[in-house]
N, C-alpha and C positions, 0 to 999 in steps of 0.2 A: 504494499500498499503504499503510495507514494502523498504529496500533501497537496493535492489537487485541491482548490476550491479554499484554501489556507492562504492567506498574507501574513506575515511575521515584519513585524512593526516596530521602531523604538519612539520613544517619547520624550522629550528631551525638555527641562525647563531649569535655566539657573536665572534664580533671583537674589537679591540681595544678602551676600554669606549662605547662600544655598545651592545644589543644585539638585533636582529632582530626576530622575528616571525609569522609566517602566519597560519592558520588552513585553510586546502581546502579542497573540494568533487571532487574527480574528477573518471573520468568513471573507471571500474574493467577491467585491462590489462595496467593502466597507470603506466609509469616510472617514475625512479626520474628525467630525463630530462625533462617529461612534469609537471612536480609538480615545478621545478627550473620556465620553462616558464610560466604559472598559474600561480605563487605564482610573479612573476615578479622578481624574483632578483636583477637579473645585472640590473633592475631600478630602485629599491628601495635599492640598497646598491651601489652605482657608486663607492666608494672609497674602495673599496675590495681589497686587495692585490695578486698579481700572482696568478699561477694557483693552482684552487680549488681542491680538494678532498673532496668526501661527504661519509657515512655510515649510517647504518642504527640502530640504540641502539648502536654505538659506534664500531661496526663493519665493514670495508670499503667495498665499492661497485660502481657500474661502473655506468652511465650517463642512462645504457640500464637496470638496476635493475628494475623487476615490484614489483609494489607497495602491500602492505596486509593491511586492516584496520586495524587502528588502525597505523601503522608507526609513526616513529620522524626519517624526512630525518634530517641529520646533515649533515654541512656546512661545512668542515674545512678549516682553513689559512695554508698555509704553513708556518715551522716552522722555526724559524729568529734565530736558535742556536739549535749547536749536545748538547743534554741532556748529552748522556757520557762526555762530555768536559765539562760542565756545573757541574756533578758531581767534574769531577778531579776537576775542579780550585775550590770550596767550602770544598773538604776534603785539596786541600794543604792551601787553608786560615784557617782552623782549626788549622791544623799542625802549621803554623807558632804563628796562636794567642799563641796557648801552647807552644810553647817554647818560644814564649817574654815573658810571664809572669814565667818564672824559674825562 
């Protein structure tokens, strides 16, 4: 007997100070939402922040995305800062330090 009709996936969530992982075996045709429910993510990680988004190997997807065998479902936290604003602040800080040492 093979594994026809079964997809093996991993769920991964990296929160502040914690990494949560689960390996699952789901029926073929299962979605990201099905994996989240089967992995009991909402129960296992109750202190998550905000609305989450999802991805498969770094490419965002929706909860109704059908999974393939071997997929890694990544659960993303919302950004708490604007990456461009953060870069601007670092550049301004480096420039200020450079002027101060002259």
